N, C-alpha and C positions, 0 to 999 in steps of 0.2 A: 695353442698354449697345454701344453702338459699337465696334467690332474697330478696329484701328491702320490697316488697311487702306481703311475708309470715308473713317474720319478725312480722311487723304492726299485722296484723293477729292473729297472736298467744298471745293469752293473758298473757301467760307466758316465757320471752324470757331467760334464760339461760346466765347472763352472764361470771361467770366462764367459761363456754362448749364456749362461744366467745371467750374468750382469752387467750383461750386456742387452740383454731383455728387461730386464730389470730398470737398464740403462736411461734407454728408450722410453719406453712405457713413462717415466717419471719428465725427462726434457717436457713432454708433450702435454702433461696436466698440468693446474695453476695448482700442487703441491709446493711444487720447482719452486714459486715465487714466497711462498713462505721459509723463511730464516728459521735454521734450528734456534731456538727460545736458547738466552744468558743462563735458562736456570737448570742446561740439564750437558752433560759434554757424555763424550763418546768412553767407556770404560777401555784400557787398553787389556789386550787380549780377544776382543769379543768380534767375532767373526764378523766378517763382510753383509752374510746377506739377517742377521742377528741385526747387527747397527743400522740396514738400512730399511726393516719392519720397525726396529726400535724409532727411527727420525719418521716414520709414517704413521704409528699413534702419537706421536709429542705432537708430529704435526695436527693432525688429528684434536688431536686433545686443543694446544695453543690455542687452532681456528675457531674451536666452538669455543674459548675463553674468551674470545674476542667480541665476539657474538655477544657474548652475553654482558661484556665492558660496551658494548653499543647498546646492551636494550638499557643497561643503567645509564647511558647518555638521554637515552631520550625518556625513561623515567622522570630522569631530573628536568629537562624540557617539558615534561607535561607537568609536572607539581609545580614549576615555575609560571606557567597557563594558566595553572589551576591558584597561585597567589594572583595574579592577578584581577586574573574575576571575581575572587572572595571581596579583593576588594571597589572591582567594585562594587560589586554587593552590596557590601558595607555603605560603601556614593549613595547605593538607590535607599538602601534603608533609609539613610539620612538622610533626606532628599526626603522623601514617602512621610515619616514624620514629621519633617517639617511643614511641606503641605498640611497634616493630617491636623497641627499644630495652627496654623494657617484658618483652614475652615472651622474648625473649635472656636478662635473666635470671632471669623466671621459671625459666626454658629449664635454668638452671645451677643453681637453687637444685634444682630436682627431683632433675636430673643427684648431683647431691652426697649428695639424701640416700637413693635409691638406692640409690649407690656402698655409702655410710655401711649401711643396711639388708645390702647383699649381704656384707657383712664379716661385721655380726654375726650374719648367720645360718651365716658359715662357722667363727666361732669356737665359735655354740652347736651348731654339726654335730662341732664337733670336741669337744666337754665331754663333749654325750653321749655319744662314740664311746671319748672316756675312764674316764666313769661305767661305763659296760653291761662296758666291759674288765674295772672293777674288782671289780666284782659279778661277772665271771663268774669274776675270782681269787678271790672269796671265795667264792664260792659250793661251788665245787671245793675252797676249802684249800687252804695251803698246802704245799710240797715238805715230806719228814720232816725235812731239813735247814736247812728255812726257818725265821724266827719270823714270822708274823702283823703287819706294822710295820702300821701306818695310815699311808696317805702322804697327801699335800693333791694333789690334781690342780693341774698351773700351766696357768693361765687365761691368756690373751695374749688382744692386740685389746681390744675394747669390752666382753669377758665377764671382764675382768681388770679394768674399772673399773666397773664393777656389785656393790653392795655384797646379801648378804644383806636387808638391813634394807629395800634397795629394790625388795626384790619382792614382789610381793603375796600 
């Protein structure tokens, strides 16, 4: 292929041959698959070389514009995936909050039950101390002035609520 400098030095440039060379290069290239966009049209009186150069440039720009639009489509797809992921995250957060609330409720129940058991144990300890004291008094007997009068121990708390029939 001849350089621009060589073309200037030549006296007679064969424009028909130049156009045929350009057409042969264009026919095998992917540029020919891109049609001239609707937003441009050739101006009357433009030389064939100028028109071909303008076509080549506009096709490059159009190709780049289509790639940019394709990137936009990819971004829209990515945004939709992000939205779906965000919805899943919101569902996961709601599930975690429900789970945490369930754990708090279960903890509250266990806390209350432990405290009830502690109160019951304290009542049992007091009852055992009273029974032990009464047993000690009975085994040594009352003093000579006192009569042995059986006294029922005063039960408090949960122990007062449990009857002998409920005991195993």
